[in-house]
N, C-alpha and C positions, 0 to 999 in steps of 0.2 A: 670853397672860395671865401669863407667867412674871414680868414686871416688877412685877406687882401682888401677888405671893405674898410674904407677910411671914414665914411659918412655914418655916424651913429644912427641917423634917421633911416638910412638904407637898411641897416641891420634890424631895426625895429620892424620894418616892412617885411623882412624875410627871416623872422625870428626862428621859425621851425625849419631849420636847414637839415635836409637829409644827409646822412653819412654817405660819402661817395667812395665806392670801392674801385680804385683804378684798375685792379687786376681783372675785373669782370667786364672787359671791353674787347671788341673784336678789331683786329688790325686790317683795315681795308682802305685803300687809296681811292679817292673819288675820281671818276672820269665822266665825260659827257659835256654837253653844252647846254646853255640856257639855265634859267632859274626856275626851279620847281617849287610850287607852293600849293597847299591844299587847306581847305576849310571843311571840317567835318562836324556837323551839328545836327541835332534833332534826329530825323529818321533817314539821314543820308546813307547812301550805300557804301559799304566798306568791303573791298575785295580781298581775298586771300592771295597775297603776292607769292609767286614762286620764282626762284632765281636759277632755273635750268636743271633742277634735280627731279627727273621724272622716271628714275629707275624703279623696277619692281622692288617690293619690300624684301630686304635681304634676310637671310636666316642668321640668328645669333649662334654662338658656340654652345656646345653641350658641356655643362659644368656640374659635377657631382650628380650625373644622371638627369639633369634638367636642362631643357633647351631655353636659352636666354632669348628674349624678344629681339627681333632685328632692328626695330625702331623704338625709341622712347621720346616722349614729349615733356618739355619742362617750360612752363610760363609761355606757351605758344610756340616755342622753338622746337625743331625736330632734330634728334640726334640718332646717328646710325652706329650699329655695333661694329667695332673694329676687328672683331674676331680674336682679340687677345684675351686671355684668361689666366688666372693664377689661383691655385688651391693651396690652403694651408691647414695643417693639423692643429686646431685650437687657436693659434695666432700666427701672425707673420707680418712681413713688411713688403710693401710694393714701392718701387722707385717711380717717381713721377717727374718726367722731364718737362722742360719749358715748352709752351705752346703759344701760338698766336691767337688761339680761340678757346673758349671755355669747353670743358668736357664733363661727361657724367661718369660716375662709378656706381655700379649696381652689384648686388650680391645674392647669394643663396647659401644654404647650410645643409649638411647631411641630415641633421635632426630638425624637422619642421617646427619644433617647439623652442629652438634655440634663439637667443637674442644676439645682436651684434653691436659692437662698439668700434668706432673708427676715430683715430686721431689723425686729422688732416694735416698736410704740410704747413698750413697756417697756424696750427696749434689748437684749433677747435676740436672738441671731443664730442662726436655725434653718437647717438644710441638709437637702435631700431629693434622692434620686435617683429618686423615684417621680413619674411624670407621669400625664396622662390622668385627672385627678381621683381618683387612688388614694391621695392623702395629704391631710392638712389640719392646721391648727393652730387651737387655741382662743384667742380674744381675750377676756379676762375682762371682765365688766361694768365700766363706768366707765373702761375703758382707752381713751384717745383720743390722737390725734396722727397721726403719719405712719408708714405701713408701707412699707418699701423692699424691692423684689424685684429679683433679678438671675438671669438664665438663663445657663448656661455657653455656650450657643449658640442662635441663632435667637430667636424671640419667646416671650413668656410671657403667659398669661392668668390672671386671678384672678376668682373668683366667691365670693359670700358667702352665709351660711346663718344664719337666725334660729331661736332656740329655739321649739319647739312646746309645746303644752299636754299632751303625753303624758308622764306620769310613769313612771319605770322601776319594775321590780318592787321591792317593799319596803313601807314604811309611809309614807303621805302623809296629812297633816292640814292642811287649809286652806292649801295651797301650800308647806308645809314637808315635804320628802321625805328620809327616811333610806333610802338604797338597800339592797337586799338584800345586795349584795356591794360592798365597797370595797377595791380593791387586794388581792383574795384573802381579805379578812376577811369573815366572815358576821355579819349582823345578828342578835343574840340578844334584843334588847328595845329599845323606844323609847317615849317619852312626850312629848307636846306639849300644853301647857295652853291654856285658853281665852284669848282676847284680854283683857288686863288682869289675868289671874291671876298671882299671885306665888309660888305653890308648885305643884309637880306631882310625882307619883311613880308608880312601877310596880314590879313584881317580876320579877327575872330569875334564871335558873339559870346560874351561872357555869361556864364550861368550864375545862379544864386550861390552864395557862399564863397568859399575859397577856391583858388585855382593853384595848380602846381606848374611851375615853369621848369623845363628840363633842357638847358642849353648844351651844345656840343661845340668844341673848338679844338681842332686837331691839325697837325701838320705844320705848325708855326713855331717860332722860337719861344722860350719860356718868358721872355720879357714882354710879351704881348698881353693885353688885358681884354677880356670879353665883356660886352655890355648888353643887357637886354632891357629895352624900354617898352613898357606896356601902358597904353592909355596916357601917354605923355609923361609918365613917371619912370625914372630909372629904378628897376626892380632888382637887378643883379649887376654887380661889378666884381670881377675876379680874374684869376690867372687863366691863361689859355694853355692848359697843361694836360688835356686829355690825350692819351697815347693813340687812341683810335675812336671810331664812331659807332661801336657796337652797342645797341640797346641803350641809348642815352636816357630814356625814360625809366628804364628798369633799375639803373644804378643810382637813382636819386634825383632830387630837384629841390625847388624852393617854393614854399607855400605862402601865399599872401592873398589879400583882397585888393582888387584894382578896378576902378571904374564902376559904372552903373550896370547891373545885371540886365540882360535882355537886349542890350545895344551893342553895335559893332565898334571894335576898337582895334587900332593898328598895334601889332607887336613887331618890334624891330630889333635885330641882333647885329652888332658891329664889333670890330676890334680896333684898339688903339695901342700905342706904346705906353709902357709904364712911365708915369710922370707927365703924360700929355693926354688926359682923359677925354678931351673934347675933339681931337683931330683923328679921323679914321686913317688907318694905314692905307697906302695906295694900292688899288686893286692890281693883282698880278705880281706884286713884289715877292710874294711867297707862293709859288705855283702849287704846292701841296696843301696849302691852307684850306680847310673846310669848316664852315660855321653853320649853325642852325639852332633852332629851338622848337620844342613841342610845348603845347599848352593843354593841360589836363584839368578836367573838372575835379575838384578835390574837396567835396563837402566834408567838413571835419566834425566828427561826432563826440570827440573827447577833448576836454580842456584840463590839463594837468599842470599845476604850479603856474598858472597864468598863461600857458602856451597851448596852442591848438596842435593836436596830434591826430593822425589817421587811425581808424579802427582796424585797418588791414594793411600789412606790409609784406614785402617779399625778401627772402634771404635764402641762399643755398639752393636756389632752383625751386623753392617751395613758397607757399602762401601761409601767412601767420595772422591770427586775429587777436585783438585786444581782449584780455581776460581779467585784468586787475590793474588798479592804480593806487598809489599812495603818495603822500606829500608831508612835509614837515618844514619847520623854519630853517634848519640847517642840516638835519640828519644827525647821526646816521640813519638811513632807511634800510631795514633788514628784510630781505626777500627769502622766505623759507624755501627749503629744498622741495623738489617735485619729482615725480617718477618719469617725467618727460623733459626733453630739451626745450628751452625757452629762449626768447629774445627779450631784451629790455631797451627802452628809450629813456634817456635821462634829460630832464628839463629843469629850467630855473628862470626866475624873473628878477634876479639880482641886477643891479646897475654897476657900471664900471667893469673892471677886470675881474673875471671869475675863474677859479680853478676848481673843477669837480672831479672826483675820482669814483671809479666803479670797479668792484673786485668780486669775482666769483671764486669761491674757495678751491684751492688747488690749481687755479689758472693764473696766467700773467695778468696783472691789473691793467686796466685802461685808465691812464691818469694824465695829468697835464692838459686837460681840455680847456682851452681858453675861449672867451667870448668878450668882445668889447661892445657894450651897448646894453640896452634894457631887455635882457632875456634871450634865451636860446635853447636849442635842443640838439642832441646827438643820439644816433641810433645804432642798430646792428650790434648791440652789446650782448655777448653770448653767455648763456647760463646753461651748462651741461646738466643732464639728468642727475638727480640725487646730490646736487651741489647748491648750498645757499649762496646768496650774494649780498653785498653791502654797498650802498652809495652814500657819499659824503660830500658836502660843500666845504672844501678846504679853504677857500678864500672868497670873500664876498658875502653879501647878505641875501637871505632866502626870499621866497620859499624855494625849496628843492623838491622835485617830484620824480617819480619813476612810474613808467607804464610797462606792463608785462604782457607778452604775446606768446601764444601757443600755436603749433602747426594745425592746419585744417585740411590739408590735402595728403 
């Protein structure tokens, strides 16, 4: 939503903006009546929600003499084996069709010492030394195309998994789930409004340090704007362009510091039309509209180029931890190659219009990243194994910083 924020002060308050991946969202229409809100704090009880999936654990297919697990878990969500499998001698291609929900792909090899490399339809190049279906990668919803796989020796077999209706622990309202834990952050409050409702609110007790706000706004036209006000301060203003409400905390949020820790504060989410930021849209005008927000404790342990960054992030269905940081006045910042896949976050404290570029050797560059205001951050920048990367501040004044993350699960 950063491109829609007109108030530079609002940008400053939400400088560390998580990269939103629109493809990693589940298409679910909201039904039911009444406004559901929850405040989760301290030692409050959090139940494991289930959405009607009580079948016995299924058996996965046998691939290259190995039985694939019937169920896999990723970031709290449960995925069921589809029974589909493909085997390739050395390398091959698997067609990936469009889907309304994320999927998992797992693999095994005929040689237990073989490593595997996968080129996802998105272009990301994943590598893994784990075989025997002990590793997987998440394919976001709506991502389609060709998945390419290569084994360092022998044959490789792939099998796929679909998302089940088992919601992870946390707060679920008509298919919108705010997980109890996202990248180490604890859910302290959430609210999701009725279908067609244009305002919703709840009360949260703010922890010490930063918090992450994760709004959702789906089912309305693109000219709507979503607003989140916390402790009387507008923290977020942006486009209402979420295609669905799957895992809004997991695909990103906005980090900031709001109000006095230890005291109760109202958090309110609403929608307006573009050009009229003060008048909420009439309730019921868009029957499929669904809005909400989650509030997560986000104590930030790293400060890079003047911006707060989390020490733990999520990507590709896995968890990643900060291992290195670097900064310079403008760059270029050079990240040496590693034997493992990594993620990077790019940060800057420049004022005015900024253009920063990030390029991993042999990959398409991520460029043209703009921010209006004093500082910003963008994440989920992919660094394949054995590839160096370079970050540069092409326009604006520094400092420029890079944080590097490695997988921990």
